[in-house]
N, C-alpha and C positions, 0 to 999 in steps of 0.2 A: 548224821546224828538225829536222834528222835526229836520231833518238834521243829526241826529246821527245814525251811522250804528249799526244794532242790530245783536247779535249773534244768528244764527239759526242752527237747526239740520236737515240735509237732511235725509229723510227716503225714502228707495227704495220702489217703488210701488209694491205691492204684486199682482202678476198676477195669482191668483188661480181661477180656474173655479168654478162656483156655484155648490154646491153639487146636485147630482141627486135627483129628487123627490122620496120620500119614501112612501111606502104604509102606510095607517093609522095605521095598527096594528104593524108596524115595528118600533122598537125603534130608536130614532133619535141619530145619531153618534155625539159625542162631537166634537166641532170645535177645531183644534189644536191651540196651543198658537201662538201668533204672531211671536215669535223668531224661532219656528219650521218651520212655513210657509216661513219665510224669508230665512232660511237656505236651504230649499228644492229648492226654486227659485234660489238661488245663485249657487247651485250645477248644476241645469239644464242649467243655462245660461253659466256656465264656464266648462261644461262637456268636450267640445273638447280640451280645454287647459289642463284639468286634465289628460285626456287620453294621450295626447302628452307628458306631463311631466312624467307620469308613464312609458311610453314606453322609454323615454330618460333615466330614472334612470335604468330600467332593462337593456337597451342596454349598458349603461356605465358599469354596473356590469359585464355583459357578456364579454365586451371588456377587462375590467380590469383582469378578470379571465383568459382570453385567453393569455394576455400579461404575467401574472404571470406564467402560465403553460409553455409558451414558454421559459421564462427565466429559469425556473427550468429544463426544458428539455436541454437547452443549458448548464446549470451548470453541470448536470449529464453527458452530452456528453463530456464536457471538462475534467471531472474527469476520464473518461475512459482511458486517456493517463497517468494517475498517477500510478506508479507501486504499485500493491497490491489491487487496487480498482476492484472489480468483476463486471461483467455485471449486470444490474438491474434484481432483482428477486422479486417475491411476494409469497403469500401463495400457489400458484399452482406449486411451484418449484418441479421438478421431475428429473428423469434420462433422460439426453439427449442421451447419448450413453455409451457403456461399452468398457473397454479395458482389454485384457487378461494380465497376468503378464508380458509378454515380452513388449508389447506396453505401459504398465503403467509406465515403467521407464522413458519414454519420458516426461510424465507430471511432474515427480519429479525433473528432472534435465534440462528440456527444457526451451525454451523461445519463446514467441510469437513475431515474426518479420514480420512486414508488413502483418499482418493478418494470418500468417502461424505459427503453432506450430512446432518448430524444436527441436528435442531431440534425444538422443542416445538410442539404444536398443542393446540387445545381445540375440541371439537365443540359443536353447538347445545345439547346437554343439559348442558354444563359439564364433561363428562369430559375429562381431560387425558391426553396421551400424548406419547411421544418417537418420532419417525419417522426412518428412514434412507432416503434416496432418491438416485437417480443425478442429479448436478447437470447432466448434459448432456441428459437426457431427461425428468426428473421422475418416472420410475417409482419407486414406493415399494417398497423391498426388504423392509422390516420395520416393524412398529409395536408399541411396548411401552407398555401402559397404565400410568399412574402411580396409586399408592394414596396419595393426599394426605391430610394431616390435615383434620379438620372445619373448614371455613373460617368466617369471620365472616359473618353475614348483612349484606347491603348493601341500602339502600333504592332504589338507582338501577338495579338489574338483577335479572333473575330468578335468575341464578346469578353467583357471584363470578368476577371475571376473574383468571386466573393469567398471570404473565409468566415464561416459561421461557427461560433463557439457557444456551447450551451452549458449552463451550470444550475444545479438545484438551489433553490432559495426557500428556507423555512418561512412559513407564514401561519402563525398560530400553531395549531396542531397538525397542519397539513403542509404540503410542499407545492410550489409552483416552479416553473423552469424559465430562466431568463436566457434568451439567445441573442448574441450580439453579432451583427454582420458588418463587415468592413471590406472595401475593395482593396485587393492586393495585386502584386505582380509588377513586372517591369513596365515602365512608362507612366506609372501613377505619380503625379506631382504633388508635393506637399503631403499633408496628413489628411486623408479623406474623412468625412464624418462617419460616425458609427450609428447604425440603426439598432434599436433595442426592442425586442419582442418578448412579452411575458405571456406564457401559455399555460393552460391546464394540461398536465401531463397525461391525464386519463383519456381526453377526447381531442386535444389539440385546439381547443377554443382560445382565441386571442383575448386576453384579459386586459392588456395595455400595450401601447407602442409609443415610442418616442425617438427622437434623433438627438445625438450628442455631437456637437461640432468637433472637428479634428483638432487634436492638441489638448483637449480637456481630459482630465482624469476621470476614470469610470471604474467602479467596483461594486460589489454586492455584499451585504451583511444580512443577518437574519431579519426578515420582514422588510428590508429596505434596499433601495438603490442609492449609492453615494456618488456624487459628481463633484469634481473640483473645477471651478470656472474662474477666469480672471474678472476682477472688478476694478473700479476706479482707484487711482492712487497707487498703482502697481502692487496690488494685493490680490490674493486668491481666496475665494470662498469655497469651503467644503460644506455641501448641503446633503442631508439624508432625507429621503422621502419614502412613503409607503410604496412598495414595488408595484402595487396594482392600482390604487386609487390616487396616488400622488400626494397624499396628505403630508405636509411637512413634519419631520421628526425633530431635527436639530440642525443648526448651522454653526460654523466657526470660520473666522476670517484671519488670515495670516497678518503679521505686522508688515509694514511696507518694506519691500526688498530694496536694499541700498545698492546703488549702481553709480558708475562713473558717468560723466556727461555723454560719452560716446557709446555707451551700452544701450541697446534697445531693450524694451520690456520683454520679459520672457513670454514666449508664445506656446509653451508646452509644459504640461504637468504630468507626473506619473503618480498613479494612485493604486495601492494594493491593500488587500485586507486579509487578516488572519482571523482566527476564532474570536479574539478579544480586542484586536487593534486595527486601526486604519493608518497607513503610512503614506504621507504626501511628500513628494520630492519635486522641487522647482529649482532648476539651475543648481546652485551650490548650497541650498538650504533644504532641510528635511524636518518634518514634524511627525510625531507619533501621537495619535488621538485614540481614546477608547472608542468602542462602538456606540457609546452614548454621546460622543462629541467633546469629551474633556481632554485638554492638552496634557500629555505626560512628558514628552521629550521635545526639545528644540536642538537640532544637531547641525552645526555648520559642516559642510563638506568641501573638498577641493575638487578640481575638475576631473580627477581620475578615481573618485570615490563614489560609493553608493551605500545605502542603508537597507538592511533586510532583516525581517524577523527570523529568529532561530527557534529554540524551544524554551519552555519553562519561563516565559516572560523576558527572555534575553534578546537583545538586538545586537547586530554586528555591523559596525561601520568598516567596510572593506575598501582597500586601495590596491590597484594593480599597477605595479611599476617594474620594469626590467625583468619580466618573466617570473615575477614572484608576488605573492600576496603579503600584505601587511594589514593590520586593522586594529580595532578596539572593540572589546566586549562592553556593551552597555548593560549593566546588571539592574535588576528590579529596584535595588536600594539606591540607585544613582551612581554607583561606583563605575569607574572606567578602568579596564584592564587591557594593556597593550598585548597583542598576540601577532605571530607571524603566519597566521592562517586565516581562512575565511569559513563561512558557514557550510556545513556538509548537508547535502540534500539526501533524504531517505526515501527509497521507493515505497516503503511501508512504515508507518509509525503508529503503533497501537496505544501510545500514551504511557507505556510502562517506563520505569527509570525516570520519573518526572523531575528529578533534581540534577539531571545531567544534560549538557549541551554538547553537540558533536561538531568538530571543526576539521578541515583538511588543509594541507599545504599544497605547494605547487612546485613542479620540477619540469624540465624540458619534455619529459615523456608523458606528462599528465599530472593528475592529482597525486601528490606524494605524501603518504602518511596520513593517518586518521587518529584524532585525539578525542578522549572523553574528558570534559571539564566540568567542574562544579558550577552549577548555575547560581550559587550563592556567593562564591568567592572568585570564580574564574580560574582557580587553580587547576592545572592539568593533572588528572587522576591517573591516566594511562595513555599508551600510544601504540598503534599498530603500524609498523613500517611497511613500505612497499608502494607500488603504484596502485592506487585505489580506483576501481571501476565503478562500483556502486555498493550500496549497503541497505539493510532493512532491519527494523527493530520489532521483535515479537517476544512477548512474555519475559521481558527483562534481559533478553539476549540479543546482542547486536551481531548480525550475520554480515560478513564483509566479503565481497568478491574483489580480489586483487588480480593482477595480470597473470598470476601463476597458480592461484589457490583460492579455496573457500576457507574462511576463518570464522569461528564462533567464539565470542568473548562475553563475559558478564558485563553488561552495560554500565553497572555502577562501580565495579572494582577493576575491570580489565582482565580478570582471571581467565586464562585460556581454557576453553572447553575442548576444542578439537581443531585440527587443521587437516584439510584434504587437498592434496595436489591435483591440479587439472592439467590435461594435455592440450588444452586450447584456451585462448583468452576469453573469459566470460564477458559477453557483451551486455548482459542485463541479468537481473535477479528477481524472481517472483516467488510467491508462496501461496499455497492453498490452506495454510494453517497446519499441515501435516508434513509437508516436504518443502525443501528449497527446489525451485524449478529453474533450470538453467538450459538455454539453447546450446545444443551441441553442434558438431560438424554437420554440414549439409542441412537437412530439414529434420533434425532430431531434437527430442526433448529429454533432458536428464533430470531425474528426481533424486535428491539426497535427503537422508533422514535428518531431522532436526536434532536428535539426541546425540549422534556420534559422527555425522557427516558421511556415513557410508552410502555408496551408490545403491539405491533401492531398485530402480528400474530405468530402462531407456526405451523410448518409443521412436521408431523411424516413421515419419509422416510423409516422406517424399512421394511415394507412389499414390497414396490416397489423395493428397493435395493436388498432384499433377493431374489425376483423373478428374477431380472435381472442378479445378479452376484453370490450371495453367496449360493444359495440353502438353506441348513439348517445350514450353518456356521454363526458364530457370526460376526457382522460388526462393524467397528470402524470408526468414523467420523474424518476426517482430512481436512486440508486446502490445496488448490491446488497450492501453490507456495512454494515449499520446498527448492529450490535452488535459493537463491537470489530473491525470490518472483516475478520471471519473468512471470510465467504463471498465469493469473488472472482467476482462476477457483476454484470452490468448488467441492470437490469430496469425495466419500466414498470408502474405500478400506478394504479388508479382509486380514486375515493372509495367504491366498493363494497368495496374491500379485495382485489379480484382482481388478479393479477399476470401479466405476460407476461415470461418470461425470455428474454434476448437472447443471440445468439451468431452 
């Protein structure tokens, strides 16, 4: 109709060149359909835009991957400061350096302090020393002889054996290292005294030394050494002093311990420290103090009980009777919750899941079942059945090694992430922040991905280790943080005591 707008369809002009003239005897090519010719024309006309878009997509993917890689590198680097996390390794893992039996003891009882591995050694003559070495090369940077008290004679050896354990102690913005030496072995009567040496980890200079009588409690907190000693009236005094200059920090004295007339005064105290607390145990009494010396808990014990710090400010009073654990959760608000388990030790604890405490039960075959409990109420949130070998916590996930498998669960909820069956019993569990590292049969190392538990790689170290250390002797794979997991290394040792450090 006149004056009425009509609906029309716009068709793009096809700019196809006329086909080339063909020879008379040559077959004529069929003309492509209109939609094909239109598509070709659209692609040609928009080619610059398509190329730019493709480049943008590729560039975005590259940038995204770079960002993700940097985040992962930053995460792994941050985990390096977590006790028990080993340096990153891959399938090319091998022997970094070897240590003879004398130097190998530094790995078992030493600590990495400001990049230096500090540990105690004892030579064939019985002389003891503290050494500082490069944990990546084994090069000894310094060696400080120890002037120890006259030891007890022992009938089992030509010279008495000393166990020297070193631990880092924060002092202001720096660190010192405290090494404690005590005579051990068969034939040692009573409780020998402990010698304490405080050294500069960079050069091995002795900053302070002292002796603590046998039976006294001894521990370390930031800036301080804490000693528990008996005082008059059947009391024990806990005293903290500056670890270097001995300046008093605080002291606290127990109430008088009640005894029957035929009971002798206690001659031994146990003292252990965590990040925020100091725990003193004398006979059947225990006290929990803050690291500033304030009393928080006074806990009576029976003869088969002990008190230990767990996580999230929780303590566990545990009792062992008839091949089973029983105990009580002592919560931060003062509540007491009975449980049939004891505290679970973690090979690695990065501090995630801060409101959960982990406990294990006991069966004839070993630790039976692992539970996650609320640190506020003590309620059991979840449970993993089976014989528990070890476990570690990383980024909110608890990785558990049982006698038959590896299991990953959400530490807060217990939701199962994955399960991987193993054809051998896991003896220990380590991590470099990227994989779970598990000793396999013989002298092999297996790496499982954290995300799904898949076997990522296996490294057979037997030939290299045998050539480096053992000759024809049998080798045994162990983990390199034997004393308080301070030394973050994997190593292999033999029955000769020689060690091959891996990396």
